[in-house]
Backbone of each chain as ProteinMPNN parsed JSONL, in Angstrom:
{"seq_chain_A": "MTHSTWPEWIYIGVVTAILVWVGADSWYIEHLLDKVPEDAKIIKVTGQQWFWSFEHDDGTKEVGELHLKQGQPYKFEVMSKDVIHSFNIPDYTVLMDAVPGRVNTIWFVPEEAGEFPIQCREYCGLIHYNMRGTLYVEGT", "coords_chain_A": {"N_chain_A": [[116.008, 166.457, 107.964], [112.74, 165.266, 108.426], [111.544, 163.218, 109.744], [111.613, 160.263, 111.865], [114.464, 158.146, 111.616], [115.269, 155.741, 112.623], [113.933, 153.171, 112.208], [114.58, 152.609, 109.599], [117.327, 152.393, 109.689], [117.57, 150.116, 111.271], [116.414, 148.251, 109.613], [118.22, 148.33, 107.397], [120.468, 147.496, 108.722], [119.789, 144.845, 109.555], [119.427, 143.5, 107.059], [121.999, 143.973, 105.928], [123.56, 142.603, 107.821], [122.714, 139.947, 107.474], [123.546, 139.528, 104.821], [126.301, 139.863, 105.092], [126.895, 137.722, 106.729], [126.177, 135.636, 104.971], [128.237, 135.908, 103.042], [130.543, 135.553, 104.665], [130.232, 132.976, 105.722], [130.132, 131.332, 103.42], [132.631, 131.839, 102.405], [134.232, 130.799, 104.431], [133.59, 128.032, 104.42], [134.375, 127.412, 101.812], [137.121, 127.768, 102.01], [137.733, 125.924, 103.938], [137.217, 123.573, 102.548], [139.207, 123.685, 100.714], [141.567, 122.846, 101.849], [143.804, 120.323, 101.672], [143.981, 116.955, 102.866], [146.861, 115.501, 104.456], [147.611, 112.886, 103.714], [146.595, 112.515, 101.196], [146.152, 110.933, 98.065], [147.517, 111.524, 94.831], [145.78, 112.048, 91.864], [146.039, 112.295, 88.438], [144.005, 113.956, 86.284], [142.856, 113.965, 83.064], [141.158, 115.749, 80.602], [139.805, 115.331, 77.416], [138.559, 115.758, 74.073], [136.595, 113.063, 73.401], [136.671, 112.173, 76.14], [137.694, 110.965, 79.451], [140.842, 110.623, 81.054], [142.912, 108.975, 83.436], [145.599, 109.161, 85.745], [147.311, 107.397, 88.135], [149.267, 107.841, 91.217], [151.23, 105.912, 91.169], [151.78, 105.544, 88.579], [149.986, 104.052, 87.151], [147.599, 103.876, 84.546], [144.283, 104.831, 83.518], [141.416, 104.721, 81.458], [138.407, 106.309, 80.962], [137.369, 104.998, 83.16], [137.683, 104.895, 86.727], [139.363, 103.644, 89.437], [139.098, 103.623, 92.859], [139.878, 103.675, 96.424], [137.812, 103.082, 99.212], [137.431, 105.469, 101.784], [139.901, 106.628, 101.548], [141.626, 109.615, 101.109], [141.735, 111.624, 98.139], [143.46, 113.621, 95.818], [142.693, 115.44, 93.045], [144.26, 116.367, 90.127], [143.424, 118.409, 87.771], [143.315, 118.658, 84.315], [143.356, 119.791, 80.82], [143.509, 118.71, 77.396], [142.644, 119.958, 75.106], [140.032, 121.647, 74.701], [137.977, 123.597, 76.977], [136.868, 121.64, 79.615], [134.774, 120.108, 82.146], [135.295, 118.496, 85.107], [133.313, 116.215, 86.728], [131.858, 114.588, 89.516], [128.929, 113.826, 90.377], [127.711, 112.534, 92.622], [129.494, 112.889, 94.682], [129.776, 115.563, 94.925], [131.899, 116.68, 93.443], [133.456, 118.967, 91.428], [135.167, 120.433, 88.925], [136.752, 122.69, 86.744], [138.381, 121.807, 83.709], [141.014, 123.106, 82.267], [142.823, 124.112, 79.409], [146.356, 124.269, 79.575], [146.515, 124.724, 82.262], [146.52, 123.714, 85.696], [144.1, 122.537, 87.742], [142.995, 121.961, 91.032], [141.283, 119.6, 93.175], [139.86, 117.976, 95.984], [138.718, 114.907, 97.585], [137.036, 112.473, 99.709], [136.133, 109.275, 99.119], [133.46, 107.982, 100.681], [131.705, 105.936, 100.486], [131.28, 102.673, 99.197], [130.989, 101.519, 95.764], [129.496, 102.109, 92.509], [129.834, 105.041, 90.62], [128.688, 107.711, 88.57], [130.78, 109.597, 86.308], [131.125, 112.681, 84.774], [131.244, 115.119, 82.022], [130.884, 118.551, 82.568], [130.897, 120.839, 81.15], [130.025, 122.307, 78.196], [131.53, 120.902, 75.435], [131.716, 120.367, 72.798], [130.708, 118.266, 69.972], [130.239, 115.642, 70.999], [129.93, 115.935, 73.648], [127.824, 115.281, 75.38], [128.194, 112.601, 75.806], [130.537, 112.29, 77.102], [131.548, 110.602, 79.329], [132.259, 108.744, 82.334], [133.169, 106.159, 84.713], [133.221, 105.887, 88.206], [134.685, 103.651, 90.325], [134.373, 102.65, 93.516], [136.165, 100.887, 95.743], [135.406, 98.756, 98.415], [136.701, 98.613, 101.815]], "CA_chain_A": [[115.107, 165.311, 107.868], [111.621, 165.6, 109.328], [110.95, 162.037, 110.387], [112.587, 159.358, 112.53], [115.076, 157.232, 110.648], [115.81, 154.524, 113.196], [113.484, 151.923, 111.643], [115.334, 152.413, 108.355], [118.679, 151.891, 110.02], [117.466, 148.716, 111.741], [116.162, 147.482, 108.372], [119.479, 148.234, 106.681], [121.347, 146.687, 109.58], [119.403, 143.421, 109.483], [119.76, 143.01, 105.723], [123.463, 143.964, 105.795], [124.103, 141.525, 108.676], [122.469, 138.652, 106.795], [124.429, 139.441, 103.61], [127.689, 139.673, 105.541], [126.959, 136.349, 107.215], [126.218, 134.775, 103.768], [129.57, 135.969, 102.461], [131.541, 135.004, 105.561], [130.018, 131.551, 105.855], [130.511, 130.73, 102.16], [134.107, 131.988, 102.318], [134.799, 129.868, 105.407], [133.405, 126.659, 103.934], [135.213, 127.238, 100.624], [138.509, 127.624, 102.439], [137.797, 124.634, 104.648], [137.258, 122.499, 101.555], [140.422, 123.84, 99.928], [142.73, 122.249, 102.498], [143.936, 118.905, 101.283], [144.608, 116.161, 103.886], [148.269, 115.192, 104.187], [147.796, 111.57, 103.119], [145.829, 112.39, 99.953], [146.882, 110.444, 96.912], [147.277, 112.399, 93.698], [145.326, 111.447, 90.62], [146.048, 113.274, 87.376], [142.824, 113.794, 85.503], [142.974, 114.728, 81.816], [139.984, 115.746, 79.785], [140.021, 115.66, 75.991], [137.376, 115.406, 73.305], [135.541, 113.317, 74.398], [136.841, 111.144, 77.217], [138.54, 111.267, 80.608], [141.854, 109.628, 81.395], [143.394, 109.129, 84.821], [146.916, 108.601, 86.063], [147.524, 107.265, 89.594], [150.638, 108.294, 91.545], [152.194, 104.838, 90.86], [151.918, 105.504, 87.116], [148.901, 103.295, 86.493], [146.692, 104.761, 83.797], [142.958, 104.326, 83.247], [140.647, 105.585, 80.548], [136.954, 106.174, 81.063], [136.985, 104.513, 84.449], [138.639, 105.242, 87.78], [139.216, 102.751, 90.599], [139.618, 104.23, 94.062], [139.602, 102.919, 97.644], [136.93, 103.694, 100.214], [138.022, 106.039, 103.015], [141.211, 107.192, 101.255], [141.456, 110.89, 100.397], [142.373, 111.755, 96.842], [143.534, 114.967, 95.247], [142.638, 115.403, 91.612], [144.923, 117.467, 89.372], [142.574, 118.361, 86.606], [143.832, 119.437, 83.156], [142.718, 119.493, 79.556], [144.396, 118.712, 76.256], [142.142, 120.69, 73.969], [139.133, 122.761, 75.02], [137.594, 123.582, 78.386], [135.898, 120.633, 80.089], [134.603, 120.252, 83.586], [135.273, 117.186, 85.721], [132.234, 116.192, 87.711], [131.319, 113.371, 90.08], [127.807, 114.414, 91.058], [127.403, 111.931, 93.902], [130.435, 113.347, 95.706], [129.858, 117.013, 94.702], [133.217, 117.059, 92.934], [133.237, 119.682, 90.19], [136.307, 121.327, 88.686], [136.996, 122.951, 85.336], [139.651, 121.367, 83.119], [141.341, 124.246, 81.366], [144.12, 123.896, 78.739], [147.456, 125.084, 80.073], [146.322, 125.056, 83.692], [146.193, 122.545, 86.519], [143.21, 122.879, 88.811], [142.945, 120.825, 91.972], [140.113, 119.419, 94.047], [140.063, 116.692, 96.7], [137.542, 114.33, 98.234], [137.185, 111.147, 100.273], [134.958, 108.466, 98.809], [133.131, 107.293, 101.908], [130.814, 104.785, 100.227], [131.703, 101.801, 98.08], [129.99, 101.419, 94.72], [129.774, 102.683, 91.182], [129.275, 106.389, 90.518], [128.97, 108.325, 87.276], [131.657, 110.743, 86.109], [130.664, 113.329, 83.533], [131.749, 116.453, 81.69], [129.858, 119.501, 82.871], [131.08, 122.064, 80.39], [129.811, 121.933, 76.794], [132.887, 120.831, 74.847], [131.706, 119.91, 71.403], [129.641, 117.431, 69.476], [129.912, 114.407, 71.795], [129.952, 116.346, 75.079], [126.801, 114.534, 76.159], [128.604, 111.226, 76.059], [131.883, 112.308, 77.729], [131.249, 110.097, 80.696], [133.154, 107.712, 82.88], [132.6, 105.537, 85.938], [134.07, 105.778, 89.381], [134.47, 102.444, 91.132], [134.97, 102.749, 94.847], [136.295, 99.518, 96.3], [135.286, 98.717, 99.873], [137.907, 98.181, 102.528]], "C_chain_A": [[113.955, 165.428, 108.869], [110.966, 164.351, 109.97], [112.055, 161.168, 111.007], [113.157, 158.372, 111.543], [115.504, 155.926, 111.292], [115.241, 153.238, 112.628], [114.253, 151.599, 110.38], [116.724, 151.846, 108.647], [118.656, 150.451, 110.545], [117.268, 147.795, 110.525], [117.474, 147.273, 107.621], [120.455, 147.334, 107.431], [121.045, 145.203, 109.485], [119.818, 142.825, 108.133], [121.257, 142.914, 105.533], [124.059, 142.763, 106.596], [123.897, 140.189, 108.02], [123.384, 138.477, 105.61], [125.879, 139.191, 104.007], [127.857, 138.24, 106.022], [127.027, 135.367, 106.017], [127.593, 134.715, 103.184], [130.574, 135.311, 103.336], [131.421, 133.482, 105.624], [130.493, 130.804, 104.575], [132.043, 130.698, 102.025], [134.764, 130.965, 103.232], [134.759, 128.434, 104.89], [134.29, 126.416, 102.714], [136.674, 127.028, 101.026], [138.733, 126.313, 103.19], [137.976, 123.484, 103.643], [138.485, 122.542, 100.704], [141.595, 123.085, 100.505], [142.757, 120.735, 102.286], [144.556, 118.108, 102.446], [146.013, 115.68, 103.456], [148.461, 113.889, 103.42], [147.004, 111.401, 101.833], [146.678, 111.887, 98.857], [146.528, 111.281, 95.695], [146.87, 111.572, 92.477], [145.355, 112.544, 89.56], [144.862, 112.975, 86.437], [142.994, 114.621, 84.24], [141.696, 114.577, 80.996], [140.388, 116.039, 78.336], [138.802, 115.179, 75.233], [137.436, 113.931, 72.904], [135.607, 112.173, 75.421], [137.773, 111.67, 78.3], [139.605, 110.199, 80.733], [142.456, 109.987, 82.756], [144.743, 108.507, 84.98], [147.117, 108.595, 87.593], [148.986, 107.646, 89.926], [151.679, 107.179, 91.319], [152.378, 104.672, 89.348], [150.86, 104.732, 86.401], [147.951, 104.236, 85.76], [145.344, 104.048, 83.56], [142.275, 105.266, 82.259], [139.162, 105.287, 80.729], [136.486, 105.563, 82.376], [138.072, 104.772, 85.472], [138.339, 104.353, 88.986], [139.847, 103.398, 91.83], [139.221, 103.371, 95.291], [138.746, 103.73, 98.618], [137.72, 104.25, 101.379], [139.388, 106.673, 102.778], [140.98, 108.573, 100.613], [142.276, 110.97, 99.103], [142.385, 113.206, 96.412], [143.591, 114.836, 93.748], [143.384, 116.608, 91.07], [144.299, 117.459, 87.983], [143.169, 119.219, 85.463], [143.127, 119.023, 81.874], [143.756, 119.533, 78.45], [143.917, 119.573, 75.097], [141.292, 121.899, 74.353], [138.799, 122.697, 76.506], [136.545, 122.49, 78.621], [135.633, 120.924, 81.55], [134.397, 118.858, 84.199], [134.268, 117.117, 86.847], [131.904, 114.779, 88.189], [130.142, 113.826, 90.944], [127.576, 113.823, 92.456], [128.325, 112.383, 95.025], [130.648, 114.871, 95.617], [131.293, 117.475, 94.331], [132.97, 117.739, 91.586], [134.385, 120.649, 90.009], [136.543, 121.473, 87.195], [138.347, 122.365, 84.915], [139.971, 122.343, 82.027], [142.695, 124.0, 80.708], [145.169, 124.797, 79.302], [147.392, 125.404, 81.541], [146.062, 123.776, 84.45], [145.342, 123.001, 87.682], [143.101, 121.687, 89.761], [141.654, 120.817, 92.809], [140.323, 118.083, 94.761], [138.762, 116.204, 97.305], [137.908, 112.973, 98.858], [135.965, 110.323, 99.883], [134.578, 107.649, 100.048], [132.158, 106.122, 101.742], [131.373, 103.979, 99.052], [130.618, 101.745, 97.03], [130.426, 102.021, 93.42], [129.095, 104.072, 91.102], [129.614, 107.007, 89.166], [129.97, 109.503, 87.344], [131.196, 111.403, 84.83], [131.345, 114.666, 83.274], [130.598, 117.433, 81.879], [129.999, 120.827, 82.126], [130.957, 121.679, 78.932], [131.124, 122.037, 76.046], [132.888, 120.343, 73.433], [130.616, 118.847, 71.185], [129.252, 116.28, 70.434], [130.039, 114.701, 73.307], [129.04, 115.483, 75.925], [127.258, 113.143, 76.567], [130.039, 111.176, 76.624], [131.722, 111.896, 79.167], [132.283, 109.091, 81.106], [132.47, 107.1, 84.081], [133.652, 105.512, 87.025], [133.684, 104.542, 90.138], [135.153, 102.638, 92.468], [134.969, 101.354, 95.491], [136.262, 99.611, 97.815], [136.512, 98.227, 100.564], [137.654, 96.893, 103.345]], "O_chain_A": [[114.195, 165.669, 110.052], [109.949, 164.459, 110.654], [113.241, 161.321, 110.716], [112.428, 157.817, 110.72], [116.052, 155.065, 110.604], [115.98, 152.257, 112.553], [114.548, 150.434, 110.116], [117.217, 150.954, 107.957], [119.579, 149.673, 110.306], [117.866, 146.724, 110.426], [117.799, 146.145, 107.251], [121.166, 146.524, 106.837], [121.96, 144.392, 109.35], [120.473, 141.785, 108.076], [121.756, 141.903, 105.036], [124.924, 142.034, 106.11], [124.811, 139.364, 108.005], [123.943, 137.399, 105.407], [126.594, 138.424, 103.362], [128.878, 137.613, 105.739], [127.803, 134.411, 106.026], [128.093, 133.638, 102.857], [131.412, 134.562, 102.833], [132.433, 132.783, 105.582], [131.168, 129.778, 104.661], [132.645, 129.709, 101.607], [135.748, 130.332, 102.849], [135.76, 127.718, 104.919], [134.89, 125.349, 102.584], [137.373, 126.201, 100.44], [139.788, 125.687, 103.083], [138.765, 122.563, 103.855], [138.805, 121.563, 100.029], [142.518, 122.715, 99.78], [141.847, 120.003, 102.676], [145.577, 118.541, 102.979], [146.295, 115.487, 102.273], [149.355, 113.783, 102.581], [146.757, 110.272, 101.408], [147.813, 112.336, 98.693], [145.381, 111.701, 95.535], [147.497, 110.575, 92.116], [144.764, 113.606, 89.754], [144.75, 111.882, 85.881], [143.244, 115.824, 84.309], [141.22, 113.474, 80.731], [141.224, 116.907, 78.083], [138.088, 114.291, 75.697], [138.299, 113.581, 72.099], [134.706, 111.342, 75.523], [138.513, 112.637, 78.121], [139.33, 109.013, 80.548], [142.494, 111.152, 83.154], [145.017, 107.445, 84.42], [147.096, 109.64, 88.244], [149.824, 107.757, 89.032], [152.877, 107.46, 91.279], [153.063, 103.752, 88.902], [150.814, 104.737, 85.171], [147.549, 105.268, 86.298], [145.289, 102.826, 83.423], [142.542, 106.468, 82.244], [138.734, 104.135, 80.653], [135.293, 105.613, 82.673], [139.25, 104.859, 85.126], [137.215, 104.316, 89.485], [141.043, 103.689, 91.818], [138.368, 102.486, 95.21], [138.96, 104.928, 98.804], [138.595, 103.567, 101.912], [139.982, 107.206, 103.714], [140.207, 108.678, 99.66], [143.38, 110.432, 99.018], [141.414, 113.932, 96.625], [144.481, 114.163, 93.23], [143.161, 117.736, 91.508], [144.61, 116.614, 87.143], [143.482, 120.391, 85.67], [142.397, 118.033, 81.843], [144.743, 120.265, 78.526], [144.697, 119.888, 74.198], [141.769, 123.033, 74.335], [139.296, 121.821, 77.214], [135.514, 122.417, 77.952], [136.188, 121.861, 82.124], [133.455, 118.144, 83.855], [134.356, 117.875, 87.813], [131.695, 113.877, 87.377], [130.328, 114.174, 92.11], [127.271, 114.57, 93.386], [127.971, 112.27, 96.199], [131.607, 115.395, 96.182], [131.803, 118.481, 94.822], [132.344, 117.154, 90.702], [134.576, 121.564, 90.81], [136.536, 120.483, 86.464], [139.324, 122.419, 85.663], [139.296, 122.407, 80.999], [143.652, 123.699, 81.42], [144.917, 125.986, 79.496], [148.132, 126.26, 82.026], [145.453, 122.848, 83.916], [145.804, 123.77, 88.525], [143.116, 120.536, 89.325], [141.048, 121.849, 93.096], [140.905, 117.161, 94.189], [137.825, 116.976, 97.512], [138.96, 112.406, 98.562], [134.853, 110.658, 100.291], [135.299, 106.725, 100.422], [131.83, 105.418, 102.697], [131.864, 104.529, 98.066], [129.441, 101.905, 97.353], [131.585, 102.397, 93.248], [127.932, 104.23, 91.474], [130.729, 106.833, 88.673], [129.988, 110.277, 88.301], [130.897, 110.698, 83.866], [131.938, 115.265, 84.17], [129.482, 117.192, 81.419], [129.315, 121.804, 82.43], [131.697, 120.816, 78.46], [131.759, 123.091, 76.011], [133.928, 119.946, 72.907], [129.767, 118.576, 72.035], [128.069, 116.001, 70.635], [130.231, 113.792, 74.114], [129.399, 115.021, 77.008], [126.772, 112.577, 77.547], [130.67, 110.119, 76.615], [131.755, 112.712, 80.088], [133.091, 108.644, 80.293], [131.347, 107.463, 84.43], [134.811, 105.166, 86.794], [132.536, 104.374, 90.548], [136.375, 102.773, 92.537], [133.925, 100.751, 95.738], [136.97, 100.411, 98.426], [137.303, 97.492, 99.971], [138.564, 96.391, 104.005]]}, "seq_chain_B": "MRNAYLAISLIILFILPTVSLAFGEDKPGEYLNRRAEVWNLFFRMTTAAFVIGSVVSGTLIWLIWRFRESHPQNKNPTKWETGETH", "coords_chain_B": {"N_chain_B": [[127.888, 156.807, 110.457], [127.234, 155.652, 107.926], [129.795, 155.503, 106.92], [130.853, 153.675, 108.705], [129.494, 151.306, 108.025], [130.403, 151.02, 105.442], [133.087, 150.633, 105.92], [133.038, 148.225, 107.385], [131.986, 146.529, 105.453], [133.975, 146.665, 103.489], [136.161, 145.625, 104.885], [135.373, 142.965, 105.371], [134.947, 142.051, 102.771], [137.342, 142.481, 101.316], [139.742, 143.006, 102.832], [140.035, 141.058, 104.969], [140.102, 138.525, 103.473], [142.458, 139.01, 102.011], [144.413, 139.305, 103.98], [144.214, 136.816, 105.101], [145.046, 135.225, 102.988], [147.673, 136.059, 102.723], [148.877, 135.548, 105.197], [147.984, 133.087, 105.803], [147.525, 129.92, 107.414], [149.31, 127.032, 106.522], [148.469, 124.503, 107.015], [147.783, 121.002, 106.743], [144.575, 119.8, 105.643], [141.611, 118.443, 107.349], [139.866, 115.267, 107.162], [136.96, 115.624, 105.379], [133.476, 115.53, 104.907], [132.659, 116.282, 101.931], [130.315, 116.417, 100.435], [128.319, 116.721, 102.436], [129.151, 119.148, 103.631], [128.952, 120.975, 101.472], [126.22, 120.76, 100.753], [124.997, 121.439, 103.167], [125.8, 124.08, 103.418], [124.509, 125.11, 101.203], [121.812, 124.837, 102.008], [121.717, 126.514, 104.219], [122.27, 128.954, 102.957], [120.074, 129.144, 101.343], [118.071, 129.451, 103.225], [118.826, 131.969, 104.26], [118.442, 133.496, 101.966], [115.681, 133.274, 101.627], [114.794, 134.51, 103.925], [115.744, 137.16, 103.651], [114.326, 137.765, 101.313], [111.682, 137.595, 102.299], [111.673, 139.662, 104.206], [112.202, 141.958, 102.632], [110.125, 141.855, 100.624], [107.947, 141.767, 102.298], [108.094, 144.246, 103.606], [107.636, 145.929, 101.429], [105.03, 145.199, 100.699], [103.691, 145.948, 103.018], [104.173, 148.751, 102.994], [102.756, 149.522, 100.692], [100.208, 148.841, 101.432], [99.828, 150.403, 103.754], [100.145, 153.042, 102.904], [98.204, 153.516, 100.992], [95.641, 155.374, 99.228], [93.125, 154.978, 100.285], [93.438, 154.213, 102.883], [92.424, 154.496, 106.308], [93.974, 156.187, 107.963], [94.973, 157.943, 106.14], [93.093, 159.71, 105.491], [92.795, 162.499, 105.913], [94.582, 165.179, 104.344], [98.157, 165.404, 104.621], [100.32, 167.676, 106.482], [102.295, 168.342, 104.776], [101.178, 168.034, 102.308], [99.209, 169.938, 102.247], [100.584, 172.242, 102.299], [101.109, 173.654, 104.573], [103.408, 173.857, 105.893], [105.022, 175.772, 105.012]], "CA_chain_B": [[127.211, 155.507, 110.371], [127.454, 155.095, 106.592], [131.222, 155.144, 106.789], [131.091, 152.432, 109.464], [128.984, 150.195, 107.202], [131.32, 150.897, 104.304], [134.343, 150.086, 106.421], [132.821, 146.823, 107.754], [131.843, 145.764, 104.189], [135.293, 146.542, 102.817], [137.016, 144.73, 105.671], [134.932, 141.57, 105.128], [135.052, 141.675, 101.367], [138.697, 142.55, 100.71], [140.896, 142.988, 103.724], [140.195, 139.766, 105.613], [140.633, 137.5, 102.556], [143.831, 139.299, 101.623], [145.245, 138.953, 105.136], [144.204, 135.334, 105.259], [145.914, 134.634, 101.93], [149.042, 136.426, 102.962], [149.424, 134.945, 106.413], [147.17, 131.872, 106.067], [148.247, 128.717, 107.816], [149.393, 126.074, 105.432], [148.298, 123.177, 107.634], [146.945, 120.096, 105.931], [143.184, 119.735, 106.076], [141.101, 117.195, 107.922], [138.922, 114.558, 106.32], [135.658, 116.265, 105.425], [132.47, 115.058, 103.952], [132.448, 117.398, 101.011], [128.909, 116.477, 100.046], [127.581, 117.266, 103.548], [129.513, 120.544, 103.807], [128.408, 121.77, 100.366], [124.744, 120.818, 100.813], [124.576, 122.203, 104.345], [125.994, 125.465, 103.064], [123.441, 125.417, 100.302], [120.55, 124.985, 102.757], [121.866, 127.737, 105.035], [122.163, 130.099, 102.07], [118.656, 129.159, 100.906], [117.345, 130.023, 104.371], [119.113, 133.385, 104.287], [117.804, 134.138, 100.784], [114.25, 133.375, 101.85], [114.576, 135.481, 104.995], [115.861, 138.478, 103.014], [113.166, 137.907, 100.389], [110.474, 137.869, 103.074], [111.793, 140.989, 104.852], [112.077, 143.017, 101.623], [108.804, 141.87, 100.024], [106.998, 142.108, 103.369], [108.113, 145.708, 103.774], [106.959, 146.567, 100.254], [103.579, 144.952, 100.824], [103.193, 146.834, 104.134], [104.188, 150.146, 102.511], [101.672, 149.738, 99.718], [98.956, 148.75, 102.194], [99.693, 151.494, 104.709], [100.097, 154.409, 102.304], [97.201, 153.651, 99.945], [94.77, 156.546, 99.414], [91.917, 154.657, 101.053], [93.725, 153.857, 104.27], [91.775, 155.466, 107.181], [94.9, 157.221, 108.46], [95.331, 158.877, 105.071], [91.833, 160.4, 105.167], [93.112, 163.95, 105.827], [95.889, 165.408, 103.765], [99.199, 165.731, 105.623], [100.693, 169.068, 106.44], [103.181, 168.583, 103.616], [100.327, 168.145, 101.108], [98.398, 171.184, 102.273], [101.467, 173.361, 102.178], [101.101, 174.456, 105.799], [104.748, 173.925, 106.469], [105.733, 177.01, 104.499]], "C_chain_B": [[127.434, 154.851, 109.025], [128.891, 154.661, 106.41], [131.512, 153.87, 107.558], [130.634, 151.222, 108.636], [129.939, 149.926, 106.052], [132.607, 150.209, 104.768], [134.171, 148.6, 106.734], [132.746, 145.972, 106.473], [133.186, 145.549, 103.511], [136.225, 145.581, 103.564], [136.677, 143.277, 105.348], [135.197, 141.136, 103.705], [136.508, 141.569, 100.861], [139.841, 142.335, 101.72], [141.116, 141.639, 104.391], [140.699, 138.674, 104.678], [142.065, 137.751, 102.185], [144.789, 138.927, 102.724], [145.333, 137.445, 105.278], [145.09, 134.68, 104.199], [147.367, 134.894, 102.216], [149.636, 135.669, 104.131], [148.762, 133.571, 106.751], [148.036, 130.685, 106.442], [148.231, 127.744, 106.673], [149.254, 124.634, 105.981], [147.466, 122.294, 106.736], [145.523, 120.021, 106.494], [142.807, 118.428, 106.715], [140.222, 116.519, 106.874], [137.566, 115.235, 106.459], [134.75, 115.559, 104.476], [132.063, 116.196, 103.105], [130.992, 117.579, 100.689], [128.087, 117.121, 101.172], [127.891, 118.768, 103.698], [128.849, 121.422, 102.741], [126.901, 121.883, 100.481], [124.266, 121.571, 102.056], [124.702, 123.708, 104.1], [124.853, 125.931, 102.156], [122.135, 125.693, 101.061], [120.59, 126.228, 103.632], [121.687, 128.987, 104.149], [120.718, 130.265, 101.573], [117.797, 129.839, 101.99], [117.554, 131.527, 104.383], [118.417, 134.101, 103.125], [116.307, 134.291, 101.023], [113.935, 134.4, 102.923], [114.674, 136.896, 104.407], [114.696, 138.75, 102.081], [111.897, 138.268, 101.174], [110.516, 139.273, 103.683], [111.559, 142.068, 103.784], [110.649, 143.002, 101.041], [107.743, 142.209, 101.055], [106.908, 143.603, 103.591], [107.418, 146.397, 102.65], [105.462, 146.418, 100.367], [102.976, 145.862, 101.91], [103.101, 148.301, 103.692], [103.001, 150.453, 101.591], [100.323, 149.735, 100.458], [98.761, 149.958, 103.077], [99.499, 152.865, 104.038], [99.168, 154.484, 101.073], [96.275, 154.82, 100.267], [93.62, 156.234, 100.351], [92.194, 154.231, 102.464], [93.128, 154.934, 105.224], [92.732, 156.559, 107.698], [95.329, 158.227, 107.408], [94.117, 159.727, 104.633], [92.094, 161.896, 104.974], [94.465, 164.177, 105.166], [96.926, 165.792, 104.826], [99.571, 167.195, 105.479], [101.592, 169.385, 105.249], [102.339, 168.772, 102.333], [99.51, 169.446, 101.12], [99.261, 172.419, 102.193], [101.572, 174.228, 103.414], [102.495, 174.621, 106.386], [105.456, 175.213, 106.069], [105.093, 178.277, 105.105]], "O_chain_B": [[127.774, 153.671, 108.946], [129.18, 153.612, 105.835], [132.33, 153.06, 107.121], [131.345, 150.219, 108.57], [130.247, 148.779, 105.728], [133.138, 149.325, 104.095], [135.04, 147.794, 106.399], [133.322, 144.888, 106.384], [133.511, 144.461, 103.035], [136.976, 144.824, 102.95], [137.562, 142.463, 105.086], [135.616, 140.006, 103.453], [136.843, 140.678, 100.08], [140.775, 141.573, 101.469], [142.232, 141.119, 104.391], [141.632, 137.955, 105.035], [142.836, 136.8, 102.052], [145.833, 138.322, 102.481], [146.397, 136.885, 105.543], [145.793, 133.708, 104.475], [148.212, 134.031, 101.975], [150.773, 135.201, 104.061], [148.966, 133.004, 107.825], [149.112, 130.465, 105.886], [147.248, 127.645, 105.939], [149.853, 123.693, 105.46], [146.557, 122.763, 106.051], [145.318, 120.168, 107.699], [143.541, 117.442, 106.653], [139.88, 117.107, 105.848], [137.078, 115.398, 107.578], [135.147, 115.065, 103.42], [131.218, 117.003, 103.493], [130.472, 118.694, 100.663], [127.246, 117.977, 100.9], [126.973, 119.568, 103.875], [128.265, 122.461, 103.048], [126.349, 122.972, 100.327], [123.248, 122.263, 102.01], [123.85, 124.498, 104.506], [124.308, 127.02, 102.336], [121.442, 126.671, 100.78], [119.581, 126.921, 103.764], [121.034, 129.951, 104.549], [120.223, 131.38, 101.411], [116.934, 130.67, 101.705], [116.594, 132.287, 104.5], [117.87, 135.189, 103.298], [115.723, 135.315, 100.667], [112.918, 135.089, 102.843], [113.796, 137.728, 104.635], [114.146, 139.851, 102.07], [111.133, 139.14, 100.761], [109.513, 139.987, 103.676], [110.789, 143.0, 104.018], [110.02, 144.058, 100.975], [106.75, 142.862, 100.735], [105.824, 144.166, 103.743], [106.68, 147.357, 102.871], [104.711, 147.371, 100.163], [101.91, 146.453, 101.735], [102.121, 148.995, 103.963], [102.347, 151.49, 101.703], [99.426, 150.519, 100.149], [97.656, 150.495, 103.156], [98.782, 153.725, 104.548], [99.307, 155.37, 100.23], [96.136, 155.213, 101.426], [93.181, 157.091, 101.117], [91.257, 153.911, 103.195], [93.297, 156.13, 104.986], [92.336, 157.715, 107.847], [95.964, 159.235, 107.719], [94.117, 160.359, 103.576], [91.661, 162.483, 103.983], [95.403, 163.422, 105.418], [96.589, 166.438, 105.819], [99.205, 167.863, 104.512], [101.65, 170.52, 104.774], [102.697, 169.525, 101.427], [99.171, 169.971, 100.059], [98.748, 173.527, 102.038], [102.042, 175.364, 103.358], [102.711, 175.441, 107.279], [106.385, 175.662, 106.74], [105.53, 179.39, 104.811]]}, "name": "protein", "num_of_chains": 2, "seq": "MTHSTWPEWIYIGVVTAILVWVGADSWYIEHLLDKVPEDAKIIKVTGQQWFWSFEHDDGTKEVGELHLKQGQPYKFEVMSKDVIHSFNIPDYTVLMDAVPGRVNTIWFVPEEAGEFPIQCREYCGLIHYNMRGTLYVEGTMRNAYLAISLIILFILPTVSLAFGEDKPGEYLNRRAEVWNLFFRMTTAAFVIGSVVSGTLIWLIWRFRESHPQNKNPTKWETGETH"}
């Protein structure tokens, strides 16, 4: 090689370092968000064409709407009865696929009281656009 | 040097996650504001993407500017172009 290569190695080093940091940071946050708090209450979420139904841990069932308490962590067990759906509460960045034959989990703490939309985020047929629900967070 | 980079990349991509899965603590998590964590991550990643974009495109722009035929420093042919090296 007839020329100096150190600028190239610095260039490669900087770009590699940034990419490594991108991967490591994303991995760390993803794992941080995976850990469910001990006192989380379990809600079974079932998607089917074209509505959402919910079952609380005391057996109470709800269809199309979900009532939760502010400041309480909840773990959703998301499943589907027919095709693939995706359970989404945009205001709380909750998004998890509902896949037939599989239980996917995701948890969150509703920190604000109010009404928030729930929607399906995976095209699931004719009335996908209207596969919505409402999350009611009751203040403490 | 190349082997070192390859080793570091492999460790970060495969070995660390595998070790973490195998020996990972199963402690319950803390209350987290999911929205804040996810959006903060998004903004950090956006910053990284723009930095890499600037570095790469900046280098390309500089290369094109520096090695154009009309650049004063390219007035005389290099020794490689004149064949004087042989």
